[in-house]
N, CA, C and O atoms as a Tripos MOL2 file, in Angstrom:
@<TRIPOS>MOLECULE
protein
  280   279    70     0     0
PROTEIN
NO_CHARGES

@<TRIPOS>ATOM
      1 N         -25.2710  -10.0870    9.1710 N.3       1 MET1
      2 CA        -26.6260   -9.7540    9.0480 C.3       1 MET1
      3 C         -27.2850  -11.0410    8.4120 C.2       1 MET1
      4 O         -26.7690  -11.6820    7.4970 O.2       1 MET1
      5 N         -28.3830  -11.3100    8.9580 N.am      2 LYS2
      6 CA        -29.2510  -12.4170    8.4150 C.3       2 LYS2
      7 C         -30.1020  -11.9850    7.3050 C.2       2 LYS2
      8 O         -30.6730  -10.8960    7.3570 O.2       2 LYS2
      9 N         -30.2250  -12.8040    6.2650 N.am      3 LEU3
     10 CA        -31.0400  -12.3350    5.1020 C.3       3 LEU3
     11 C         -32.4250  -12.8050    5.3730 C.2       3 LEU3
     12 O         -32.6790  -14.0000    5.2190 O.2       3 LEU3
     13 N         -33.3660  -11.9490    5.7740 N.am      4 THR4
     14 CA        -34.6810  -12.3290    6.1140 C.3       4 THR4
     15 C         -35.5810  -11.3890    5.2420 C.2       4 THR4
     16 O         -35.0720  -10.4700    4.6000 O.2       4 THR4
     17 N         -36.9310  -11.6350    5.2300 N.am      5 GLU5
     18 CA        -37.7260  -10.8770    4.4480 C.3       5 GLU5
     19 C         -37.8310   -9.4490    4.9970 C.2       5 GLU5
     20 O         -37.7210   -9.2610    6.2090 O.2       5 GLU5
     21 N         -38.0390   -8.4410    4.1450 N.am      6 ILE6
     22 CA        -38.0690   -7.0440    4.5390 C.3       6 ILE6
     23 C         -39.4270   -6.4990    4.3280 C.2       6 ILE6
     24 O         -39.9860   -6.6910    3.2480 O.2       6 ILE6
     25 N         -40.0040   -5.8300    5.2850 N.am      7 ASN7
     26 CA        -41.2890   -5.2170    5.1660 C.3       7 ASN7
     27 C         -41.2810   -3.8520    4.6300 C.2       7 ASN7
     28 O         -40.8330   -2.9090    5.2820 O.2       7 ASN7
     29 N         -41.8100   -3.7220    3.3590 N.am      8 LEU8
     30 CA        -41.8760   -2.3860    2.7520 C.3       8 LEU8
     31 C         -43.3660   -2.0300    2.5660 C.2       8 LEU8
     32 O         -44.0830   -2.5250    1.6970 O.2       8 LEU8
     33 N         -43.7420   -1.1400    3.4560 N.am      9 LEU9
     34 CA        -45.0950   -0.6260    3.5110 C.3       9 LEU9
     35 C         -46.1670   -1.7920    3.5350 C.2       9 LEU9
     36 O         -47.1980   -1.7540    2.8640 O.2       9 LEU9
     37 N         -45.8440   -2.7500    4.3100 N.am     10 GLY10
     38 CA        -46.8570   -3.8720    4.5380 C.3      10 GLY10
     39 C         -46.6430   -4.9710    3.4610 C.2      10 GLY10
     40 O         -47.4080   -5.9360    3.4400 O.2      10 GLY10
     41 N         -45.6840   -4.8620    2.6180 N.am     11 ILE11
     42 CA        -45.4570   -5.9390    1.6450 C.3      11 ILE11
     43 C         -44.1180   -6.6060    1.9740 C.2      11 ILE11
     44 O         -43.1110   -5.9090    2.1020 O.2      11 ILE11
     45 N         -44.0800   -7.8570    2.1060 N.am     12 TYR12
     46 CA        -42.8570   -8.5790    2.4490 C.3      12 TYR12
     47 C         -42.0400   -8.8050    1.1680 C.2      12 TYR12
     48 O         -42.5570   -9.3840    0.2130 O.2      12 TYR12
     49 N         -40.8180   -8.3730    1.1300 N.am     13 VAL13
     50 CA        -39.9950   -8.5000   -0.0230 C.3      13 VAL13
     51 C         -38.7630   -9.3930    0.2640 C.2      13 VAL13
     52 O         -38.1230   -9.2470    1.3060 O.2      13 VAL13
     53 N         -38.4450  -10.2930   -0.6400 N.am     14 ALA14
     54 CA        -37.2840  -11.1520   -0.4540 C.3      14 ALA14
     55 C         -36.0970  -10.3440   -0.6230 C.2      14 ALA14
     56 O         -36.0700   -9.4530   -1.4730 O.2      14 ALA14
     57 N         -35.0890  -10.6020    0.1480 N.am     15 PRO15
     58 CA        -33.8970   -9.7710    0.1500 C.3      15 PRO15
     59 C         -33.0700   -9.8820   -1.1530 C.2      15 PRO15
     60 O         -32.2490   -9.0170   -1.4580 O.2      15 PRO15
     61 N         -33.3040  -10.9360   -1.8840 N.am     16 ILE16
     62 CA        -32.5240  -11.0520   -3.2250 C.3      16 ILE16
     63 C         -33.1680  -10.0500   -4.0980 C.2      16 ILE16
     64 O         -32.4750   -9.5470   -4.9830 O.2      16 ILE16
     65 N         -34.4320   -9.6840   -3.9630 N.am     17 ALA17
     66 CA        -34.9780   -8.6090   -4.9260 C.3      17 ALA17
     67 C         -34.2630   -7.2650   -4.7410 C.2      17 ALA17
     68 O         -33.9450   -6.5730   -5.7080 O.2      17 ALA17
     69 N         -34.0090   -6.9040   -3.4180 N.am     18 LEU18
     70 CA        -33.3570   -5.6310   -3.1960 C.3      18 LEU18
     71 C         -31.8270   -5.7130   -3.5310 C.2      18 LEU18
     72 O         -31.1960   -4.7100   -3.8660 O.2      18 LEU18
     73 N         -31.2590   -6.9630   -3.4250 N.am     19 ILE19
     74 CA        -29.8880   -7.1000   -3.7290 C.3      19 ILE19
     75 C         -29.7300   -6.9830   -5.2200 C.2      19 ILE19
     76 O         -28.7590   -6.3890   -5.6880 O.2      19 ILE19
     77 N         -30.6730   -7.5440   -6.0000 N.am     20 MET20
     78 CA        -30.7080   -7.5590   -7.5090 C.3      20 MET20
     79 C         -30.9020   -6.0990   -8.0160 C.2      20 MET20
     80 O         -30.3810   -5.7040   -9.0600 O.2      20 MET20
     81 N         -31.6480   -5.3540   -7.2520 N.am     21 ALA21
     82 CA        -31.8810   -3.9450   -7.6520 C.3      21 ALA21
     83 C         -30.5930   -3.0920   -7.3660 C.2      21 ALA21
     84 O         -30.2330   -2.2210   -8.1570 O.2      21 ALA21
     85 N         -29.9370   -3.3630   -6.2510 N.am     22 ALA22
     86 CA        -28.6880   -2.6200   -5.9730 C.3      22 ALA22
     87 C         -27.6580   -3.0300   -7.0800 C.2      22 ALA22
     88 O         -26.9630   -2.1630   -7.6090 O.2      22 ALA22
     89 N         -27.5620   -4.2940   -7.4170 N.am     23 ALA23
     90 CA        -26.5090   -4.7350   -8.4250 C.3      23 ALA23
     91 C         -26.8800   -4.1980   -9.7220 C.2      23 ALA23
     92 O         -25.9920   -3.8650  -10.5080 O.2      23 ALA23
     93 N         -28.2320   -4.0700  -10.0500 N.am     24 TRP24
     94 CA        -28.5650   -3.4400  -11.3450 C.3      24 TRP24
     95 C         -28.2090   -2.0660  -11.4700 C.2      24 TRP24
     96 O         -27.8340   -1.6420  -12.5630 O.2      24 TRP24
     97 N         -28.2940   -1.2370  -10.3580 N.am     25 SER25
     98 CA        -27.8890    0.1380  -10.4170 C.3      25 SER25
     99 C         -26.3210    0.2470  -10.6370 C.2      25 SER25
    100 O         -25.8440    1.1570  -11.3150 O.2      25 SER25
    101 N         -25.5720   -0.6940  -10.0510 N.am     26 LEU26
    102 CA        -24.1720   -0.6730  -10.3010 C.3      26 LEU26
    103 C         -23.8260   -1.0370  -11.7440 C.2      26 LEU26
    104 O         -22.9140   -0.4860  -12.3600 O.2      26 LEU26
    105 N         -24.6040   -1.9960  -12.2480 N.am     27 PHE27
    106 CA        -24.5080   -2.5100  -13.6190 C.3      27 PHE27
    107 C         -24.7660   -1.4340  -14.6730 C.2      27 PHE27
    108 O         -24.1400   -1.3970  -15.7320 O.2      27 PHE27
    109 N         -25.7720   -0.5110  -14.3130 N.am     28 VAL28
    110 CA        -26.0940    0.5340  -15.3040 C.3      28 VAL28
    111 C         -25.0010    1.5660  -15.3420 C.2      28 VAL28
    112 O         -24.7830    2.1820  -16.3850 O.2      28 VAL28
    113 N         -24.3210    1.7770  -14.2730 N.am     29 ILE29
    114 CA        -23.1370    2.6020  -14.2190 C.3      29 ILE29
    115 C         -22.0300    2.0260  -14.9800 C.2      29 ILE29
    116 O         -21.3520    2.7180  -15.7390 O.2      29 ILE29
    117 N         -21.8190    0.7180  -14.7890 N.am     30 PHE30
    118 CA        -20.8460    0.0600  -15.5340 C.3      30 PHE30
    119 C         -21.1000    0.0100  -17.0080 C.2      30 PHE30
    120 O         -20.1750    0.1410  -17.8100 O.2      30 PHE30
    121 N         -22.3180   -0.1730  -17.3690 N.am     31 ARG31
    122 CA        -22.6520   -0.2060  -18.7820 C.3      31 ARG31
    123 C         -22.4910    1.1370  -19.5060 C.2      31 ARG31
    124 O         -22.0930    1.1990  -20.6690 O.2      31 ARG31
    125 N         -22.8060    2.1750  -18.7910 N.am     32 ARG32
    126 CA        -22.6310    3.5400  -19.3870 C.3      32 ARG32
    127 C         -21.0850    3.7850  -19.6280 C.2      32 ARG32
    128 O         -20.6430    4.3620  -20.6220 O.2      32 ARG32
    129 N         -20.3410    3.2880  -18.6220 N.am     33 ALA33
    130 CA        -18.8190    3.5600  -18.8220 C.3      33 ALA33
    131 C         -18.2850    2.7890  -19.9760 C.2      33 ALA33
    132 O         -17.4570    3.2870  -20.7390 O.2      33 ALA33
    133 N         -18.7780    1.4960  -20.1240 N.am     34 THR34
    134 CA        -18.2760    0.6590  -21.1970 C.3      34 THR34
    135 C         -18.7640    1.2390  -22.5870 C.2      34 THR34
    136 O         -18.0180    1.1750  -23.5640 O.2      34 THR34
    137 N         -19.9540    1.7730  -22.6610 N.am     35 ASP35
    138 CA        -20.4970    2.3600  -23.8020 C.3      35 ASP35
    139 C         -19.7200    3.7410  -24.2120 C.2      35 ASP35
    140 O         -19.4770    4.0350  -25.3820 O.2      35 ASP35
    141 N         -19.3820    4.5090  -23.1360 N.am     36 ARG36
    142 CA        -18.7750    5.7070  -23.3900 C.3      36 ARG36
    143 C         -17.3460    5.5210  -23.9370 C.2      36 ARG36
    144 O         -16.8930    6.3010  -24.7740 O.2      36 ARG36
    145 N         -16.6520    4.4950  -23.4600 N.am     37 PHE37
    146 CA        -15.2590    4.2940  -23.8740 C.3      37 PHE37
    147 C         -15.1980    3.1330  -24.9170 C.2      37 PHE37
    148 O         -14.0990    2.7350  -25.3020 O.2      37 PHE37
    149 N         -16.3050    2.6060  -25.3610 N.am     38 ASN38
    150 CA        -16.3770    1.6060  -26.3870 C.3      38 ASN38
    151 C         -15.5030    0.4380  -26.0380 C.2      38 ASN38
    152 O         -14.7340   -0.0250  -26.8800 O.2      38 ASN38
    153 N         -15.5990   -0.0890  -24.7480 N.am     39 LEU39
    154 CA        -14.7760   -1.1460  -24.2290 C.3      39 LEU39
    155 C         -15.2970   -2.5390  -24.7370 C.2      39 LEU39
    156 O         -14.5100   -3.4760  -24.8720 O.2      39 LEU39
    157 N         -16.6000   -2.6560  -25.0090 N.am     40 LEU40
    158 CA        -17.1500   -3.9380  -25.4110 C.3      40 LEU40
    159 C         -16.5570   -4.4280  -26.7330 C.2      40 LEU40
    160 O         -16.7770   -5.5960  -27.0550 O.2      40 LEU40
    161 N         -15.8710   -3.6920  -27.4780 N.am     41 ARG41
    162 CA        -15.4140   -4.1260  -28.8200 C.3      41 ARG41
    163 C         -14.2580   -5.0910  -28.6120 C.2      41 ARG41
    164 O         -13.8660   -5.8100  -29.5300 O.2      41 ARG41
    165 N         -13.6850   -5.1020  -27.3340 N.am     42 HIS42
    166 CA        -12.4980   -5.9560  -27.0430 C.3      42 HIS42
    167 C         -13.0370   -7.3130  -26.4590 C.2      42 HIS42
    168 O         -12.2350   -8.1910  -26.1380 O.2      42 HIS42
    169 N         -14.3630   -7.4850  -26.3230 N.am     43 VAL43
    170 CA        -14.8780   -8.6830  -25.7230 C.3      43 VAL43
    171 C         -15.4150   -9.6430  -26.7640 C.2      43 VAL43
    172 O         -16.0690   -9.2040  -27.7100 O.2      43 VAL43
    173 N         -15.1720  -10.8990  -26.6320 N.am     44 TRP44
    174 CA        -15.6260  -11.8130  -27.6600 C.3      44 TRP44
    175 C         -17.1340  -11.8890  -27.7500 C.2      44 TRP44
    176 O         -17.7060  -11.8210  -28.8380 O.2      44 TRP44
    177 N         -17.7870  -12.0320  -26.5850 N.am     45 HIS45
    178 CA        -19.2590  -12.1540  -26.5100 C.3      45 HIS45
    179 C         -19.8310  -11.1680  -25.6150 C.2      45 HIS45
    180 O         -19.9540  -11.5120  -24.4390 O.2      45 HIS45
    181 N         -20.2240   -9.9480  -25.9710 N.am     46 PRO46
    182 CA        -20.5730   -8.9020  -25.0900 C.3      46 PRO46
    183 C         -21.7980   -9.2140  -24.1760 C.2      46 PRO46
    184 O         -21.8490   -8.7510  -23.0370 O.2      46 PRO46
    185 N         -22.7730   -9.9960  -24.6840 N.am     47 ALA47
    186 CA        -23.9820  -10.3540  -23.8670 C.3      47 ALA47
    187 C         -23.5220  -11.2550  -22.6740 C.2      47 ALA47
    188 O         -23.8860  -11.0370  -21.5190 O.2      47 ALA47
    189 N         -22.7220  -12.2510  -23.0230 N.am     48 LEU48
    190 CA        -22.2300  -13.2080  -22.0000 C.3      48 LEU48
    191 C         -21.3540  -12.4810  -20.9470 C.2      48 LEU48
    192 O         -21.4170  -12.7480  -19.7470 O.2      48 LEU48
    193 N         -20.5290  -11.5400  -21.4810 N.am     49 PHE49
    194 CA        -19.6790  -10.7780  -20.5780 C.3      49 PHE49
    195 C         -20.4930   -9.8550  -19.5780 C.2      49 PHE49
    196 O         -20.1860   -9.7350  -18.3920 O.2      49 PHE49
    197 N         -21.5130   -9.2470  -20.1540 N.am     50 GLU50
    198 CA        -22.3470   -8.3080  -19.2890 C.3      50 GLU50
    199 C         -23.1380   -9.1940  -18.2580 C.2      50 GLU50
    200 O         -23.2730   -8.7850  -17.1050 O.2      50 GLU50
    201 N         -23.6250  -10.3160  -18.6250 N.am     51 LEU51
    202 CA        -24.3520  -11.2440  -17.7130 C.3      51 LEU51
    203 C         -23.3250  -11.6440  -16.5580 C.2      51 LEU51
    204 O         -23.6820  -11.6540  -15.3800 O.2      51 LEU51
    205 N         -22.1170  -11.9500  -16.9320 N.am     52 SER52
    206 CA        -21.1630  -12.3500  -15.8930 C.3      52 SER52
    207 C         -20.8190  -11.1840  -14.9790 C.2      52 SER52
    208 O         -20.6580  -11.4070  -13.7790 O.2      52 SER52
    209 N         -20.6990   -9.9850  -15.4550 N.am     53 VAL53
    210 CA        -20.3630   -8.9280  -14.6600 C.3      53 VAL53
    211 C         -21.5970   -8.5950  -13.6830 C.2      53 VAL53
    212 O         -21.3910   -8.2350  -12.5240 O.2      53 VAL53
    213 N         -22.8360   -8.7280  -14.1920 N.am     54 TYR54
    214 CA        -24.0270   -8.5440  -13.3470 C.3      54 TYR54
    215 C         -24.0520   -9.5680  -12.2290 C.2      54 TYR54
    216 O         -24.3690   -9.2280  -11.0890 O.2      54 TYR54
    217 N         -23.7190  -10.8270  -12.5350 N.am     55 ILE55
    218 CA        -23.6740  -11.8650  -11.4710 C.3      55 ILE55
    219 C         -22.5600  -11.4850  -10.4380 C.2      55 ILE55
    220 O         -22.7430  -11.6500   -9.2310 O.2      55 ILE55
    221 N         -21.4580  -10.9980  -10.9240 N.am     56 ILE56
    222 CA        -20.3780  -10.6140  -10.0110 C.3      56 ILE56
    223 C         -20.8690   -9.5130   -9.1180 C.2      56 ILE56
    224 O         -20.5950   -9.5590   -7.9190 O.2      56 ILE56
    225 N         -21.6070   -8.4830   -9.6400 N.am     57 PHE57
    226 CA        -22.2120   -7.4710   -8.8230 C.3      57 PHE57
    227 C         -23.0600   -7.9310   -7.7700 C.2      57 PHE57
    228 O         -23.0200   -7.4980   -6.6190 O.2      57 PHE57
    229 N         -23.9180   -8.9230   -8.2420 N.am     58 ILE58
    230 CA        -24.7960   -9.5270   -7.2050 C.3      58 ILE58
    231 C         -24.1000  -10.1550   -6.0500 C.2      58 ILE58
    232 O         -24.4800   -9.9660   -4.8940 O.2      58 ILE58
    233 N         -23.0800  -10.9030   -6.3600 N.am     59 TYR59
    234 CA        -22.2560  -11.5420   -5.4080 C.3      59 TYR59
    235 C         -21.5030  -10.5230   -4.5140 C.2      59 TYR59
    236 O         -21.3920  -10.7570   -3.3100 O.2      59 TYR59
    237 N         -21.0010   -9.4390   -5.0470 N.am     60 CYS60
    238 CA        -20.3730   -8.3560   -4.2400 C.3      60 CYS60
    239 C         -21.3480   -7.6880   -3.3580 C.2      60 CYS60
    240 O         -21.0280   -7.4180   -2.2000 O.2      60 CYS60
    241 N         -22.4870   -7.4090   -3.8140 N.am     61 VAL61
    242 CA        -23.5600   -6.7220   -2.8970 C.3      61 VAL61
    243 C         -23.9280   -7.6270   -1.8160 C.2      61 VAL61
    244 O         -24.0800   -7.1840   -0.6780 O.2      61 VAL61
    245 N         -24.1000   -9.0050   -2.1160 N.am     62 THR62
    246 CA        -24.4390   -9.9300   -1.0320 C.3      62 THR62
    247 C         -23.3110  -10.0550   -0.0380 C.2      62 THR62
    248 O         -23.5960  -10.1710    1.1540 O.2      62 THR62
    249 N         -22.0700  -10.0410   -0.4280 N.am     63 LEU63
    250 CA        -20.9240  -10.0260    0.5250 C.3      63 LEU63
    251 C         -21.0080   -8.8030    1.3900 C.2      63 LEU63
    252 O         -20.8600   -8.8620    2.6110 O.2      63 LEU63
    253 N         -21.2460   -7.7030    0.7390 N.am     64 LEU64
    254 CA        -21.1860   -6.3940    1.5420 C.3      64 LEU64
    255 C         -22.3610   -6.3880    2.5280 C.2      64 LEU64
    256 O         -22.2010   -5.8310    3.6140 O.2      64 LEU64
    257 N         -23.4840   -6.9470    2.2390 N.am     65 ILE65
    258 CA        -24.6450   -6.9260    3.1640 C.3      65 ILE65
    259 C         -24.4580   -7.8950    4.2960 C.2      65 ILE65
    260 O         -24.7540   -7.5940    5.4520 O.2      65 ILE65
    261 N         -23.9660   -9.0550    3.9560 N.am     66 THR66
    262 CA        -23.7720  -10.1520    5.0170 C.3      66 THR66
    263 C         -22.6230   -9.9070    5.8560 C.2      66 THR66
    264 O         -22.6060  -10.4070    6.9800 O.2      66 THR66
    265 N         -21.6840   -9.2160    5.4590 N.am     67 GLY67
    266 CA        -20.4670   -8.8950    6.2970 C.3      67 GLY67
    267 C         -19.2510   -9.6880    6.0680 C.2      67 GLY67
    268 O         -18.4440   -9.8420    6.9860 O.2      67 GLY67
    269 N         -19.0570  -10.2270    4.8500 N.am     68 TRP68
    270 CA        -17.8560  -10.9220    4.3870 C.3      68 TRP68
    271 C         -17.4700  -12.1410    5.2480 C.2      68 TRP68
    272 O         -16.3290  -12.5960    5.1640 O.2      68 TRP68
    273 N         -18.3020  -12.6340    5.9970 N.am     69 ARG69
    274 CA        -18.0080  -13.7800    6.8840 C.3      69 ARG69
    275 C         -18.3390  -15.1110    6.1030 C.2      69 ARG69
    276 O         -19.3000  -15.1340    5.3340 O.2      69 ARG69
    277 N         -17.5890  -16.1540    6.2910 N.am     70 SER70
    278 CA        -17.9740  -17.3940    5.6940 C.3      70 SER70
    279 C         -18.3170  -18.4400    6.7110 C.2      70 SER70
    280 O         -18.6680  -19.5630    6.3480 O.2      70 SER70
@<TRIPOS>BOND
     1     1     2 1
     2     2     3 1
     3     3     4 2
     4     3     5 am
     5     5     6 1
     6     6     7 1
     7     7     8 2
     8     7     9 am
     9     9    10 1
    10    10    11 1
    11    11    12 2
    12    11    13 am
    13    13    14 1
    14    14    15 1
    15    15    16 2
    16    15    17 am
    17    17    18 1
    18    18    19 1
    19    19    20 2
    20    19    21 am
    21    21    22 1
    22    22    23 1
    23    23    24 2
    24    23    25 am
    25    25    26 1
    26    26    27 1
    27    27    28 2
    28    27    29 am
    29    29    30 1
    30    30    31 1
    31    31    32 2
    32    31    33 am
    33    33    34 1
    34    34    35 1
    35    35    36 2
    36    35    37 am
    37    37    38 1
    38    38    39 1
    39    39    40 2
    40    39    41 am
    41    41    42 1
    42    42    43 1
    43    43    44 2
    44    43    45 am
    45    45    46 1
    46    46    47 1
    47    47    48 2
    48    47    49 am
    49    49    50 1
    50    50    51 1
    51    51    52 2
    52    51    53 am
    53    53    54 1
    54    54    55 1
    55    55    56 2
    56    55    57 am
    57    57    58 1
    58    58    59 1
    59    59    60 2
    60    59    61 am
    61    61    62 1
    62    62    63 1
    63    63    64 2
    64    63    65 am
    65    65    66 1
    66    66    67 1
    67    67    68 2
    68    67    69 am
    69    69    70 1
    70    70    71 1
    71    71    72 2
    72    71    73 am
    73    73    74 1
    74    74    75 1
    75    75    76 2
    76    75    77 am
    77    77    78 1
    78    78    79 1
    79    79    80 2
    80    79    81 am
    81    81    82 1
    82    82    83 1
    83    83    84 2
    84    83    85 am
    85    85    86 1
    86    86    87 1
    87    87    88 2
    88    87    89 am
    89    89    90 1
    90    90    91 1
    91    91    92 2
    92    91    93 am
    93    93    94 1
    94    94    95 1
    95    95    96 2
    96    95    97 am
    97    97    98 1
    98    98    99 1
    99    99   100 2
   100    99   101 am
   101   101   102 1
   102   102   103 1
   103   103   104 2
   104   103   105 am
   105   105   106 1
   106   106   107 1
   107   107   108 2
   108   107   109 am
   109   109   110 1
   110   110   111 1
   111   111   112 2
   112   111   113 am
   113   113   114 1
   114   114   115 1
   115   115   116 2
   116   115   117 am
   117   117   118 1
   118   118   119 1
   119   119   120 2
   120   119   121 am
   121   121   122 1
   122   122   123 1
   123   123   124 2
   124   123   125 am
   125   125   126 1
   126   126   127 1
   127   127   128 2
   128   127   129 am
   129   129   130 1
   130   130   131 1
   131   131   132 2
   132   131   133 am
   133   133   134 1
   134   134   135 1
   135   135   136 2
   136   135   137 am
   137   137   138 1
   138   138   139 1
   139   139   140 2
   140   139   141 am
   141   141   142 1
   142   142   143 1
   143   143   144 2
   144   143   145 am
   145   145   146 1
   146   146   147 1
   147   147   148 2
   148   147   149 am
   149   149   150 1
   150   150   151 1
   151   151   152 2
   152   151   153 am
   153   153   154 1
   154   154   155 1
   155   155   156 2
   156   155   157 am
   157   157   158 1
   158   158   159 1
   159   159   160 2
   160   159   161 am
   161   161   162 1
   162   162   163 1
   163   163   164 2
   164   163   165 am
   165   165   166 1
   166   166   167 1
   167   167   168 2
   168   167   169 am
   169   169   170 1
   170   170   171 1
   171   171   172 2
   172   171   173 am
   173   173   174 1
   174   174   175 1
   175   175   176 2
   176   175   177 am
   177   177   178 1
   178   178   179 1
   179   179   180 2
   180   179   181 am
   181   181   182 1
   182   182   183 1
   183   183   184 2
   184   183   185 am
   185   185   186 1
   186   186   187 1
   187   187   188 2
   188   187   189 am
   189   189   190 1
   190   190   191 1
   191   191   192 2
   192   191   193 am
   193   193   194 1
   194   194   195 1
   195   195   196 2
   196   195   197 am
   197   197   198 1
   198   198   199 1
   199   199   200 2
   200   199   201 am
   201   201   202 1
   202   202   203 1
   203   203   204 2
   204   203   205 am
   205   205   206 1
   206   206   207 1
   207   207   208 2
   208   207   209 am
   209   209   210 1
   210   210   211 1
   211   211   212 2
   212   211   213 am
   213   213   214 1
   214   214   215 1
   215   215   216 2
   216   215   217 am
   217   217   218 1
   218   218   219 1
   219   219   220 2
   220   219   221 am
   221   221   222 1
   222   222   223 1
   223   223   224 2
   224   223   225 am
   225   225   226 1
   226   226   227 1
   227   227   228 2
   228   227   229 am
   229   229   230 1
   230   230   231 1
   231   231   232 2
   232   231   233 am
   233   233   234 1
   234   234   235 1
   235   235   236 2
   236   235   237 am
   237   237   238 1
   238   238   239 1
   239   239   240 2
   240   239   241 am
   241   241   242 1
   242   242   243 1
   243   243   244 2
   244   243   245 am
   245   245   246 1
   246   246   247 1
   247   247   248 2
   248   247   249 am
   249   249   250 1
   250   250   251 1
   251   251   252 2
   252   251   253 am
   253   253   254 1
   254   254   255 1
   255   255   256 2
   256   255   257 am
   257   257   258 1
   258   258   259 1
   259   259   260 2
   260   259   261 am
   261   261   262 1
   262   262   263 1
   263   263   264 2
   264   263   265 am
   265   265   266 1
   266   266   267 1
   267   267   268 2
   268   267   269 am
   269   269   270 1
   270   270   271 1
   271   271   272 2
   272   271   273 am
   273   273   274 1
   274   274   275 1
   275   275   276 2
   276   275   277 am
   277   277   278 1
   278   278   279 1
   279   279   280 2
@<TRIPOS>SUBSTRUCTURE
     1 MET1         2 RESIDUE 1 A MET
     2 LYS2         6 RESIDUE 1 A LYS
     3 LEU3        10 RESIDUE 1 A LEU
     4 THR4        14 RESIDUE 1 A THR
     5 GLU5        18 RESIDUE 1 A GLU
     6 ILE6        22 RESIDUE 1 A ILE
     7 ASN7        26 RESIDUE 1 A ASN
     8 LEU8        30 RESIDUE 1 A LEU
     9 LEU9        34 RESIDUE 1 A LEU
    10 GLY10       38 RESIDUE 1 A GLY
    11 ILE11       42 RESIDUE 1 A ILE
    12 TYR12       46 RESIDUE 1 A TYR
    13 VAL13       50 RESIDUE 1 A VAL
    14 ALA14       54 RESIDUE 1 A ALA
    15 PRO15       58 RESIDUE 1 A PRO
    16 ILE16       62 RESIDUE 1 A ILE
    17 ALA17       66 RESIDUE 1 A ALA
    18 LEU18       70 RESIDUE 1 A LEU
    19 ILE19       74 RESIDUE 1 A ILE
    20 MET20       78 RESIDUE 1 A MET
    21 ALA21       82 RESIDUE 1 A ALA
    22 ALA22       86 RESIDUE 1 A ALA
    23 ALA23       90 RESIDUE 1 A ALA
    24 TRP24       94 RESIDUE 1 A TRP
    25 SER25       98 RESIDUE 1 A SER
    26 LEU26      102 RESIDUE 1 A LEU
    27 PHE27      106 RESIDUE 1 A PHE
    28 VAL28      110 RESIDUE 1 A VAL
    29 ILE29      114 RESIDUE 1 A ILE
    30 PHE30      118 RESIDUE 1 A PHE
    31 ARG31      122 RESIDUE 1 A ARG
    32 ARG32      126 RESIDUE 1 A ARG
    33 ALA33      130 RESIDUE 1 A ALA
    34 THR34      134 RESIDUE 1 A THR
    35 ASP35      138 RESIDUE 1 A ASP
    36 ARG36      142 RESIDUE 1 A ARG
    37 PHE37      146 RESIDUE 1 A PHE
    38 ASN38      150 RESIDUE 1 A ASN
    39 LEU39      154 RESIDUE 1 A LEU
    40 LEU40      158 RESIDUE 1 A LEU
    41 ARG41      162 RESIDUE 1 A ARG
    42 HIS42      166 RESIDUE 1 A HIS
    43 VAL43      170 RESIDUE 1 A VAL
    44 TRP44      174 RESIDUE 1 A TRP
    45 HIS45      178 RESIDUE 1 A HIS
    46 PRO46      182 RESIDUE 1 A PRO
    47 ALA47      186 RESIDUE 1 A ALA
    48 LEU48      190 RESIDUE 1 A LEU
    49 PHE49      194 RESIDUE 1 A PHE
    50 GLU50      198 RESIDUE 1 A GLU
    51 LEU51      202 RESIDUE 1 A LEU
    52 SER52      206 RESIDUE 1 A SER
    53 VAL53      210 RESIDUE 1 A VAL
    54 TYR54      214 RESIDUE 1 A TYR
    55 ILE55      218 RESIDUE 1 A ILE
    56 ILE56      222 RESIDUE 1 A ILE
    57 PHE57      226 RESIDUE 1 A PHE
    58 ILE58      230 RESIDUE 1 A ILE
    59 TYR59      234 RESIDUE 1 A TYR
    60 CYS60      238 RESIDUE 1 A CYS
    61 VAL61      242 RESIDUE 1 A VAL
    62 THR62      246 RESIDUE 1 A THR
    63 LEU63      250 RESIDUE 1 A LEU
    64 LEU64      254 RESIDUE 1 A LEU
    65 ILE65      258 RESIDUE 1 A ILE
    66 THR66      262 RESIDUE 1 A THR
    67 GLY67      266 RESIDUE 1 A GLY
    68 TRP68      270 RESIDUE 1 A TRP
    69 ARG69      274 RESIDUE 1 A ARG
    70 SER70      278 RESIDUE 1 A SER
């Protein structure tokens, strides 16, 4: 799939905005799970860890949308 602008009710939206929204929803689920089981106490720098996980989610969503081809 080619990443082109998406028309939402007459407004063109960059595909990265939708990818980031999808990654954010995955991140919220991840964040709730880590809070519930108190897993961030094992991490040296929780904010840096969460940023890294969010970037990984963005990368995974992008790979899923584009079809895993290089």
